[in-house]
C-alpha positions in Angstrom: 230.2 231.9 242.1 229.5 235.6 242.5 228.7 236.4 238.8 226.0 233.8 238.7 224.5 234.8 242.1 224.3 238.4 240.9 221.8 237.3 238.2 219.7 235.2 240.6 217.4 236.4 243.3 216.4 234.6 246.5 212.9 234.3 244.9 214.5 232.4 241.9 216.1 229.8 244.2 212.8 229.4 246.2 210.8 228.9 243.0 213.3 226.3 241.9 213.2 224.4 245.2 209.6 224.9 246.3 207.8 226.2 243.2 204.0 226.2 243.3 203.9 224.4 239.9 206.1 222.5 237.5 206.0 225.5 235.2 207.3 227.7 237.9 210.2 225.3 238.7 211.0 224.9 235.0 211.1 228.7 234.5 213.5 229.0 237.5 215.7 226.2 236.2 215.8 227.9 232.8 216.9 231.2 234.4 219.5 229.4 236.5 221.0 227.6 233.5 221.0 230.7 231.4 222.9 232.5 234.1 225.4 229.7 234.4 226.0 229.7 230.7 226.5 233.4 230.4 228.6 233.9 233.5 232.4 234.2 233.5 233.4 231.4 235.8 236.6 230.5 237.7 237.5 226.9 237.9 235.9 226.7 241.4 232.8 228.4 240.1 232.7 226.0 237.1 232.8 223.0 239.4 230.0 224.5 241.6 227.9 225.2 238.5 228.3 221.7 237.2 227.2 220.3 240.5 224.0 222.4 240.2 223.5 221.1 236.7 223.8 217.5 238.0 221.1 218.2 240.6 218.8 219.6 238.0 219.4 216.6 235.7 218.2 214.3 238.5 215.0 216.3 239.1 211.9 214.2 239.1 210.0 216.8 237.1 210.4 216.3 233.3 209.8 220.0 232.6 212.7 220.9 234.8 215.0 218.5 233.0 213.6 219.7 229.7 214.4 223.3 230.6 218.0 222.3 231.5 218.4 220.4 228.2 217.1 223.1 226.0 219.0 225.9 227.7 222.4 224.1 227.8 222.1 222.0 224.7 225.0 223.8 223.0 227.0 224.7 226.1 230.4 223.2 226.8 229.9 223.6 230.5 227.4 220.7 230.6 229.3 217.8 232.2 229.8 214.8 229.9 228.3 212.4 232.5 225.2 214.6 232.7 224.9 214.8 228.9 225.0 211.0 228.7 222.4 210.8 231.5 220.1 213.2 229.7 220.7 211.3 226.4 219.1 208.3 228.0 216.1 210.3 229.2 212.7 210.6 227.6 212.9 212.0 224.0 211.6 215.5 225.0 214.6 215.9 227.3 217.1 213.9 225.3 216.7 215.1 221.7 218.1 218.7 222.2 221.2 217.3 223.9 221.7 214.5 221.4 221.3 216.9 218.5 223.5 219.7 219.8 225.8 219.0 222.7 229.5 219.4 221.9 230.6 217.3 224.9 229.9 213.9 223.4 232.8 211.8 222.0 232.4 209.8 218.8 232.1 206.7 221.0 229.3 208.3 222.9 227.4 209.1 219.7 227.9 205.6 218.4 226.5 204.1 221.6 223.5 206.5 221.4 222.9 205.2 217.8 223.1 201.6 218.8 220.9 201.9 221.9 218.6 204.8 220.9 215.2 205.1 219.3 214.7 206.2 215.7 214.2 209.8 216.9 217.5 209.8 218.8 219.3 208.2 215.9 217.8 210.9 213.7 219.0 213.6 216.1 222.5 212.3 215.9 222.3 212.0 212.1 221.3 215.7 211.8 224.2 217.1 214.0 226.3 219.9 212.6 229.3 217.6 212.1 229.7 213.8 212.1 232.9 211.9 211.8 233.3 208.8 209.6 233.4 206.7 212.9 229.8 207.8 213.7 228.5 207.6 210.2 229.8 204.0 209.9 227.6 203.0 212.8 224.6 204.8 211.3 225.2 203.0 208.0 225.5 199.7 209.8 222.6 199.8 212.3 220.7 203.0 211.7 217.0 203.0 210.9 216.0 204.2 207.4 214.9 207.6 208.5 218.2 208.2 210.3 220.3 207.0 207.4 218.4 209.2 205.0 219.0 212.3 207.3 222.7 211.4 207.5 223.1 210.9 203.8 221.4 214.3 203.2 223.8 215.9 205.7 226.8 217.1 203.7 228.6 217.7 207.0 228.4 214.1 207.8 231.7 212.5 206.6 231.1 209.0 205.2 233.9 206.6 204.1 233.5 204.7 200.9 232.9 201.6 202.9 230.1 203.1 204.8 228.4 204.5 201.7 228.6 201.0 200.3 226.8 199.6 203.3 224.1 202.2 202.9 223.5 201.1 199.3 223.6 197.4 200.3 221.0 197.9 203.0 218.7 200.5 201.2 219.0 199.9 197.5 215.2 199.9 197.3 214.7 203.1 199.2 214.1 205.9 196.7 214.6 208.5 199.5 218.0 207.3 200.5 219.4 206.7 197.0 218.2 210.2 196.1 219.9 211.7 199.2 223.1 209.9 198.2 222.9 211.2 194.7 222.5 214.8 195.8 225.5 214.7 198.2 228.2 217.2 197.4 230.9 214.6 197.2 230.4 210.9 196.2 233.0 208.3 195.4 233.0 207.0 191.8 232.2 203.4 192.9 229.1 204.6 194.7 228.0 206.7 191.7 228.4 203.7 189.5 226.1 201.6 191.7 223.5 204.3 192.1 223.0 204.9 188.4 221.1 201.6 188.2 218.9 202.4 191.1 217.6 205.9 190.8 215.0 207.7 188.7 215.9 209.4 185.4 215.8 212.9 187.1 218.1 211.8 189.9 220.3 210.0 187.4 220.8 213.2 185.5 222.0 214.8 188.8 224.5 212.0 189.2 225.9 212.6 185.8 226.1 216.3 186.4 227.4 216.4 189.9 229.7 213.4 190.2 232.4 211.6 188.3 231.3 208.7 186.1 233.3 206.6 183.7 232.8 208.0 180.2 231.3 204.7 178.9 228.8 204.7 181.8 227.7 208.2 181.0 227.2 207.3 177.3 225.3 204.1 178.2 223.0 206.1 180.6 222.2 208.6 177.9 221.4 205.9 175.4 219.3 204.0 177.9 217.3 207.1 178.9 216.5 207.8 175.3 215.3 204.3 174.7 213.1 204.2 177.8 211.4 207.4 176.6 211.0 205.9 173.1 209.5 202.7 174.5 206.9 204.8 176.3 206.1 206.3 172.9 205.8 202.9 171.5 203.1 202.1 174.1 201.2 205.1 173.0 201.7 204.4 169.3 200.3 200.9 169.8 196.8 202.4 170.2 197.0 204.8 167.3 196.1 204.1 163.6 199.2 205.8 162.2 202.0 203.4 163.0 203.9 204.0 159.7 204.2 207.7 160.3 205.5 207.1 163.8 208.0 204.5 162.7 209.1 206.8 159.9 209.8 209.6 162.3 212.0 207.4 164.4 213.9 206.2 161.4 214.6 209.7 160.2 216.0 210.5 163.6 218.0 207.3 163.6 216.1 205.9 166.6 215.2 202.5 165.1 218.1 200.8 166.9 218.4 197.0 167.3 218.0 197.3 171.0 214.8 199.4 170.7 213.3 196.8 168.4 214.2 194.0 170.7 212.7 195.8 173.7 209.5 196.6 171.8 209.3 192.9 170.7 209.9 191.8 174.3 206.9 193.9 175.3 204.7 192.2 172.7 204.5 195.2 170.4 204.4 193.1 167.2 202.8 195.8 165.0 205.6 198.2 165.8 208.2 195.5 165.2 206.7 194.7 161.8 206.5 198.3 160.6 210.0 199.0 161.9 211.5 196.0 160.0 209.6 197.1 156.9 211.0 200.7 157.3 214.6 199.5 157.8 214.4 196.9 155.0 212.6 199.2 152.5 209.9 196.6 151.9 206.1 197.0 152.0 204.5 196.2 155.3 202.3 193.5 153.9 205.3 191.6 152.4 207.3 192.1 155.6 204.4 190.7 157.6 204.4 187.5 155.5 208.1 187.1 155.8 208.1 187.6 159.6 205.3 185.2 160.2 206.4 182.6 157.6 206.3 179.2 159.4 209.5 178.2 157.5 213.0 179.1 158.7 214.0 181.5 155.9 211.4 184.3 155.8 212.3 186.0 159.1 216.1 185.6 158.5 215.8 187.1 155.0 213.9 190.2 156.0 216.0 190.5 159.2 219.3 190.6 157.2 217.8 193.0 154.7 216.9 195.4 157.5 220.6 195.4 158.5 220.2 194.1 162.0 223.1 192.4 163.8 223.5 188.7 163.3 224.5 188.1 166.9 220.9 189.1 168.0 219.0 187.1 165.5 218.4 184.3 168.0 216.8 186.8 170.4 214.4 188.1 167.7 213.7 184.6 166.5 212.7 183.7 170.1 210.5 186.7 170.4 208.6 186.0 167.1 208.2 182.3 168.0 206.9 183.2 171.5 204.5 185.7 170.1 203.2 183.1 167.6 202.7 180.5 170.2 201.0 182.7 172.9 197.5 183.9 172.3 197.1 187.4 173.7 193.8 187.6 175.4 194.3 190.7 177.6 194.2 188.5 180.7 196.2 188.9 183.9 200.0 188.9 183.4 199.4 188.6 179.6 202.6 190.4 178.6 204.6 189.1 181.6 203.9 185.5 180.5 205.0 186.5 177.0 208.3 187.9 178.2 208.9 184.8 180.3 208.3 182.6 177.4 210.4 184.7 175.1 213.4 184.5 177.6 212.9 180.8 178.0 212.9 180.2 174.3 216.0 182.3 173.8 218.0 180.6 176.6 217.1 177.1 175.3 217.6 177.9 171.6 220.2 175.8 169.7 222.9 176.7 169.0 223.3 178.7 172.2 223.9 182.4 171.8 227.0 184.0 173.2 227.0 184.7 176.9 227.3 188.4 176.2 224.2 188.3 174.1 222.2 186.5 176.7 223.2 189.2 179.3 222.3 191.8 176.7 218.8 190.4 176.3 218.1 190.0 179.9 219.4 193.5 180.8 217.3 195.1 178.1 214.1 193.3 179.1 214.7 193.9 182.7 215.1 197.6 182.1 211.7 197.9 180.4 209.3 200.2 182.3 206.4 198.6 184.1 204.1 197.0 181.7 200.6 198.1 181.1 198.0 195.7 182.5 196.3 195.1 179.2 197.9 193.8 176.0 196.9 194.8 172.5 196.6 191.8 170.3 198.2 192.0 166.9 
């Protein structure tokens, strides 16, 4: 192994074997490994070099093993059996090898993921390239941190099945769903699942970066507008100029049936009253009397005059009845109790509404942003 010996002195060998300190021995190990990596080796020299590497990997001093791991982390000369040994070592030694070594097979990496710590799983997840075999194991058993890193690694090839496992396991993790949404390539089936889990900002990225069914994109755009409008409804509830606010929405064709239903489901009766009055072209005072008429005809008459769809009347009827029967006192879960009662009334109303309408109501109420802790009594 002449080329290697030419770069090492007798002093280097002595420091490696009998160094005065661990630092001295680690420095000698680093120099030896660097010489081995840079040397042009014959087959015989390569075998001799690998024997030296095995000896260093078995050294009792962590600093020596660490010097070996850092110096040869990317080298193909590192024997596979030694790489596996180092991967089972303490993290300071193992992580450079696990993250960089090219000598591991997919099965090796899968075993490291199954047996390794979160740090070792994360080191695998951030490797320059990962095959679908490895990412499937990460998706199946990886810790959240490792899964997030792998999802953010566009050089990690995921199968559609593996991505589905990630969504199944971590649907509630904002970091992971965001990492998925920002991947360069994403199957349509995964995009369709993510749109219901991510924030508005990330949802916009999904629409812009990945293929979605046209009807899904249209639905998302409409839902985003309505979420923003309901936030405005919450603000308008504490102002004295509700008619002007409602008029602005009407002029911009934003007083949709679903918006009114969502506002009613949040206990915003003043907004509902003014919106019905605006749509029906009837004074607010008269509209109030018809909505809150104890008889069966008032609400139906003003509802029809406002041009709202007949199929949703049962839902609005349930909301008005629930509002009338529940005293808003600003107490704990005031509006949550109202929503629960509204849904209960709607589901038990006779005649029963169509199944699609029930799903519509539940979906709309479930989509509502988190409610404020205080309710404003009408």
